Backbone bond lengths (Angstrom), bond angles and torsions (degrees), N, CA, C in turn:
res aa  C-N    CA-C-N  psi(-1)  N-CA   C-N-CA  omega(-1)  CA-C   N-CA-C  phi
1 X - - - 1.440 - - 1.595 106.30 -
2 X 1.318 115.73 130.05 1.565 123.01 177.36 1.572 104.22 -101.02
3 X 1.332 106.57 122.79 1.549 114.59 173.91 1.576 106.55 -92.10
4 X 1.222 117.56 124.50 1.531 127.08 177.26 1.532 105.19 -83.86
5 X 1.269 112.63 121.54 1.550 110.50 175.62 1.521 112.28 -73.79
6 X 1.351 122.07 -18.12 1.404 127.79 174.21 1.543 111.48 -63.78
7 X 1.416 114.63 -30.31 1.443 120.87 -179.04 1.558 110.63 -92.67
8 X 1.394 118.96 -1.12 1.410 124.25 -175.22 1.605 103.60 -128.97
9 X 1.319 115.79 75.96 1.479 123.77 -177.83 1.570 109.36 -53.35
10 X 1.242 121.03 -37.98 1.566 117.97 -174.58 1.441 102.56 -70.49
11 X 1.432 122.45 -46.89 1.411 117.15 179.06 1.579 121.40 -54.53
12 X 1.512 104.47 -39.83 1.564 113.49 177.30 1.474 111.18 -63.90
13 X 1.312 118.54 -42.61 1.530 120.60 -173.20 1.467 107.52 -74.88
14 X 1.231 123.49 -36.47 1.443 121.29 179.57 1.594 118.10 -86.48
15 X 1.395 110.12 -6.41 1.406 116.99 166.03 1.579 110.25 80.99
16 X 1.418 112.88 18.61 1.445 118.14 174.62 1.501 109.27 -81.05
17 X 1.359 109.39 149.28 1.515 115.19 171.92 1.410 111.34 -98.82
18 X 1.403 116.48 148.08 1.491 119.44 179.72 1.616 106.21 -67.48
19 X 1.272 124.69 -23.43 1.320 122.27 -177.56 1.521 111.55 -67.96
20 X 1.311 117.69 -23.14 1.496 126.42 172.84 1.404 115.86 -74.56
21 X 1.427 118.82 -2.18 1.428 120.57 -169.49 1.592 107.86 -127.61
22 X 1.309 114.55 68.83 1.473 117.34 -172.28 1.543 112.63 -62.99
23 X 1.321 119.99 -17.44 1.407 126.64 -171.52 1.571 102.46 -79.01
24 X 1.253 121.23 -12.03 1.439 124.21 -175.23 1.637 107.07 -92.76
25 X 1.266 115.35 -8.90 1.426 120.82 -176.34 1.532 110.16 -85.41
26 X 1.416 120.42 83.63 1.363 121.30 176.80 1.418 111.64 -142.06
27 X 1.376 116.56 168.68 1.505 123.14 -175.91 1.403 107.83 -125.90
28 X 1.391 116.05 164.81 1.445 122.68 -175.49 1.584 103.17 -89.40
29 X 1.318 108.54 136.89 1.554 114.18 173.30 1.484 112.43 -104.50
30 X 1.257 116.69 125.71 1.466 123.30 -176.27 1.555 114.58 -97.38
31 X 1.111 121.10 -28.10 1.605 127.35 -178.42 1.565 113.01 -118.58
32 X 1.279 119.25 157.35 1.441 119.08 -178.27 1.633 106.64 -55.70
33 X 1.377 115.32 -45.22 1.516 114.51 -176.04 1.471 110.42 -63.84
34 X 1.412 120.40 -36.61 1.532 120.31 179.37 1.564 102.44 -70.80
35 X 1.251 121.46 -32.64 1.491 121.73 178.73 1.509 113.64 -57.46
36 X 1.369 111.23 -47.53 1.515 121.46 -178.69 1.566 108.64 -63.70
37 X 1.294 117.05 -43.32 1.503 118.29 -179.11 1.477 108.76 -69.19
38 X 1.462 124.07 -34.29 1.376 127.19 175.85 1.434 113.49 -65.80
39 X 1.372 114.60 -44.99 1.494 119.87 -179.76 1.571 109.13 -66.89
40 X 1.432 119.47 -35.40 1.358 114.03 175.94 1.608 113.62 -68.45
41 X 1.329 114.09 -38.15 1.528 115.11 173.67 1.483 114.04 -61.07
42 X 1.306 117.58 -39.11 1.489 121.93 177.31 1.506 111.47 -62.21
43 X 1.297 112.18 -46.50 1.583 122.07 179.35 1.493 104.11 -59.15
44 X 1.301 118.26 -49.27 1.544 119.14 179.13 1.439 116.65 -58.52
45 X 1.344 114.91 -47.33 1.504 116.59 176.61 1.535 116.28 -66.38
46 X 1.387 116.75 -27.24 1.514 123.07 171.26 1.485 109.42 -69.35
47 X 1.301 119.09 -42.43 1.483 120.52 175.34 1.597 113.03 -55.68
48 X 1.371 108.59 -45.83 1.465 117.16 -176.19 1.527 113.65 -64.15
49 X 1.383 108.53 -39.77 1.463 115.54 178.30 1.498 112.76 -70.14
50 X 1.503 117.30 -32.70 1.422 119.12 177.34 1.519 108.65 -67.19
51 X 1.334 116.52 -42.07 1.492 121.40 -179.49 1.504 112.29 -58.31
52 X 1.375 111.87 -34.02 1.480 112.48 -177.08 1.542 114.46 -92.59
53 X 1.398 110.90 11.62 1.358 117.02 175.00 1.532 118.87 76.38
54 X 1.453 116.33 12.70 1.477 120.88 -174.72 1.400 110.72 -104.11
55 X 1.339 124.39 4.68 1.358 128.72 173.20 1.489 114.48 -144.12
56 X 1.276 119.93 140.11 1.504 115.25 -170.84 1.507 110.46 -111.68
């Protein structure tokens, strides 16, 4: 998923890059099976952020 900084005025105004925000990299899940895969991916990203000390 590409995050457009023009669509995110706060990011653009603060000078933040979308690449520094891995928690914003998600996709929509349409079925229960896709939801499970999506939730597993989000859980994995959360665990990685916690391991790096970026999420408490």
